[in-house]
C-alpha positions in Angstrom: 0.2 0.0 -0.1 1.5 3.2 -1.2 2.1 6.2 1.7 1.3 9.6 2.1 4.7 11.8 3.4 3.8 15.0 5.3 6.4 17.7 5.7 6.8 20.7 8.4 10.0 22.3 7.5 11.3 25.6 9.0 14.7 26.7 8.8 16.1 25.1 11.8 14.1 21.9 11.9 11.9 19.5 9.7 9.1 17.2 10.7 8.2 14.6 8.3 5.2 12.2 9.1 4.7 9.0 6.9 1.2 7.8 7.0 0.8 4.2 5.7 -1.7 1.4 6.5 -3.1 4.0 9.3 0.1 4.0 11.1 2.5 7.1 11.4 6.4 7.2 11.2 7.8 10.6 12.2 11.4 11.4 11.4 13.1 14.8 12.1 15.6 16.4 10.1 17.6 19.7 9.7 16.0 22.4 8.9 15.3 23.4 5.2 15.3 26.9 3.6 15.8 27.2 0.0 17.1 30.7 0.5 20.3 29.2 1.6 20.3 25.7 0.1 20.1 25.0 -3.5 18.2 22.1 -5.3 21.2 20.0 -4.9 21.9 20.4 -1.5 18.3 19.6 -0.2 18.3 16.4 -2.3 21.7 15.3 -0.5 20.1 16.3 2.9 17.0 14.4 2.2 19.2 11.3 1.3 21.4 11.3 3.8 18.8 12.0 6.7 15.2 11.1 5.4 15.4 8.5 2.5 17.3 6.1 4.5 14.7 5.9 7.2 11.6 5.0 4.3 13.4 2.3 3.0 10.6 -0.1 1.5 8.0 1.9 1.4 6.6 3.5 -1.6 5.5 7.0 -1.4 2.5 8.3 -3.3 2.2 11.5 -2.2 4.2 14.4 -0.6 2.6 17.2 0.9 5.5 19.8 1.7 5.0 22.7 3.7 8.0 25.3 4.4 9.6 28.4 5.3 10.3 30.5 2.1 7.9 28.6 -0.2 5.9 31.8 -0.9 8.7 32.6 -3.1 7.9 30.8 -6.7 11.6 30.2 -7.2 12.2 28.5 -3.9 8.9 26.5 -4.3 10.4 25.2 -7.4 13.6 24.3 -6.3 12.2 22.3 -3.4 9.5 20.7 -5.5 12.5 19.6 -8.2 14.5 17.9 -5.1 11.5 16.1 -3.9 10.7 14.9 -7.5 14.3 13.4 -7.5 13.8 12.0 -4.2 10.5 10.7 -4.8 10.0 10.5 -8.5 6.9 8.0 -8.1 5.1 10.4 -6.3 2.7 13.6 -6.5 4.3 16.6 -4.9 2.8 20.0 -3.5 4.6 22.4 -2.1 2.8 25.1 -0.2 3.6 27.9 2.6 4.0 27.2 6.1 0.9 29.5 6.5 -1.2 27.2 4.4 -0.3 24.7 6.5 -1.4 26.5 9.6 -4.7 27.2 8.1 -5.2 23.6 7.0 -4.4 22.6 10.9 -6.5 24.9 12.7 -9.5 25.8 10.2 -9.6 22.0 8.0 -11.9 23.2 5.2 -13.7 25.7 7.4 -13.3 29.6 6.7 -11.0 31.2 9.2 -8.3 33.3 10.2 -4.9 31.8 10.8 -1.8 32.6 12.8 1.4 31.8 13.2 2.8 32.8 16.2 6.5 31.3 16.8 9.9 32.7 16.3 8.3 34.9 13.7 4.7 35.9 13.1 2.2 35.4 10.4 -1.6 35.5 9.7 -4.0 35.0 6.9 -7.8 34.7 5.7 -8.3 31.4 4.7 -11.5 30.4 2.6 -11.5 26.9 3.2 -9.1 26.0 0.4 -6.3 28.7 0.2 -5.1 31.7 1.9 -7.0 35.1 0.4 -5.5 37.9 2.1 -2.1 38.0 4.3 -1.1 40.8 6.4 2.2 42.6 5.3 5.1 40.4 6.8 7.9 43.2 7.7 10.1 40.6 9.5 11.8 40.8 12.9 13.2 44.3 12.4 9.9 46.2 11.2 7.5 43.6 12.5 6.9 40.1 13.6 4.4 41.3 16.3 3.8 38.6 19.2 6.8 36.5 17.8 9.1 35.0 19.8 11.6 37.5 18.5 9.4 40.6 19.1 8.6 39.3 22.7 12.5 38.5 23.4 13.3 41.7 22.5 11.1 43.4 24.9 12.7 41.4 27.5 16.0 42.3 26.8 15.0 46.1 26.5 13.3 45.8 29.7 17.0 44.3 31.3 19.3 46.7 29.5 17.4 49.8 30.5 17.1 48.7 33.7 13.2 48.8 33.9 13.1 45.2 35.6 12.8 45.6 39.3 15.8 43.8 41.8 13.9 40.2 41.7 13.4 40.0 38.1 17.0 41.2 37.2 18.4 38.8 39.7 16.3 36.1 38.2 17.5 36.9 34.6 21.1 37.1 35.7 20.9 33.7 37.3 19.1 32.4 33.9 21.2 33.3 31.2 24.6 34.5 33.0 25.5 36.8 29.9 26.5 40.6 29.9 24.9 43.7 27.9 28.3 43.3 25.5 27.7 40.0 24.5 23.6 40.7 24.0 24.7 43.6 21.7 27.4 41.7 20.0 24.9 38.9 19.5 22.1 41.1 18.2 24.0 43.4 15.6 27.1 41.2 14.9 26.5 37.5 14.6 24.2 35.6 12.2 20.3 34.7 12.7 19.8 37.5 15.4 16.0 36.6 15.6 16.4 33.4 16.8 19.0 34.8 19.6 16.2 37.0 20.7 13.4 34.7 20.4 15.2 32.6 23.2 14.7 35.1 25.8 10.6 34.4 25.5 11.7 31.2 27.9 12.2 34.0 30.5 8.3 35.4 30.3 7.0 31.6 30.3 9.3 30.5 33.6 8.1 33.9 35.4 4.5 34.2 35.0 2.7 36.3 37.5 4.8 39.0 37.9 3.3 42.3 36.8 6.1 43.1 34.6 6.0 39.9 33.2 2.4 40.0 32.6 2.6 43.4 30.7 5.1 42.3 28.2 3.0 39.3 27.3 0.2 41.0 27.1 1.1 44.2 25.4 3.4 41.9 23.0 0.2 40.0 21.9 -2.1 42.9 21.9 0.4 44.4 19.4 -0.4 41.4 16.9 -4.3 41.8 17.5 -4.4 45.5 16.8 -1.9 45.7 14.0 -3.0 42.4 12.0 -6.2 40.8 13.3 -8.3 43.5 13.9 -7.7 44.7 10.0 -9.5 41.6 8.5 -13.3 42.3 7.8 -13.5 38.3 8.1 -12.6 38.3 11.6 -15.9 39.1 12.9 -17.5 36.1 11.0 -15.0 33.6 11.1 -12.6 32.2 14.5 -9.3 33.1 14.3 -6.8 30.0 14.9 -2.9 29.7 16.1 -0.3 27.5 15.6 3.5 28.3 17.1 5.5 27.8 20.2 4.3 31.2 21.4 0.5 30.6 20.9 0.7 27.7 23.1 2.7 28.9 25.5 0.4 31.9 25.7 -3.0 30.6 24.8 -4.4 31.9 28.1 -3.6 35.4 27.2 -5.0 35.1 23.6 -8.4 33.6 25.0 -8.7 36.7 27.0 -7.5 39.2 24.0 -9.9 37.3 21.9 -12.8 38.1 24.4 -12.0 41.7 24.9 -11.8 42.4 20.9 -15.1 40.3 20.5 -13.3 37.8 18.1 -14.3 33.9 18.1 -11.4 31.8 19.2 -10.8 29.0 17.4 -8.0 26.1 17.6 -4.4 26.4 19.5 -1.8 24.4 18.6 1.6 24.3 19.1 2.8 23.0 15.6 0.5 22.2 12.9 1.6 18.3 12.4 -1.2 16.6 13.9 -4.1 19.1 12.3 -2.1 18.5 8.9 -2.3 14.7 9.5 -6.4 15.1 10.0 -6.7 17.4 7.2 -4.8 14.9 4.7 -6.6 11.9 6.0 -10.0 13.8 5.5 -9.0 14.9 2.0 -8.2 11.1 1.3 -11.5 9.9 2.5 -13.6 12.2 0.0 -11.4 11.5 -2.8 
């Protein structure tokens, strides 16, 4: 019996789930960013880390959702690599935002959001993303993302806004210095990921009024800047995917109530929702 392979690929880590004879097999590989990996490099990575673990199984369909795939050239590169690795399979390449939408909305209309290292949102008509609020990246945008919240933590620390208790907790948790922080932000690669690592400080210190203010203000910036501008949000539920979404789901629920939005599904990652979505599609076809 042929199998379906579903991929949720970020820049740092990729999750692959093989659905075969009613069973699931999960494989993790390195992240895949077509901005930094050529078609040949993607093929080499898959041969080294994925294909060896799928020996003896015929893959008939590959549904790949990944970072950078809104760019047509990147999507074409990924699809070419998949066809070389799975020549007998039908391959579909889509964005991580469509993955979020299919995971939290299924085949129903709704607003889908990603709150992870970065942030994104879009209106989904039950089939495809019809509207997408501008994504400006971590320097100008990414409201409510891990990078956005982590930056707030560092601002409070570097500006000496934290009270003595929180400052002591920060020093004990991270053992860093202002010089080291600024070097990582302005001189080292991938500063967005570095900033996002400080979101853990918020999760570990819930209940302190400064921590709660950072979380609520950061998430509210996303609601005000992006969600409130979708006319559809007054008619359809809004769902969330990502580590920030899951970690602060209580705040998301409170904000939805305050704004008058209908809260839909919240998932830490989209894979379980994607497996359900594609199982449902297979049953209907």
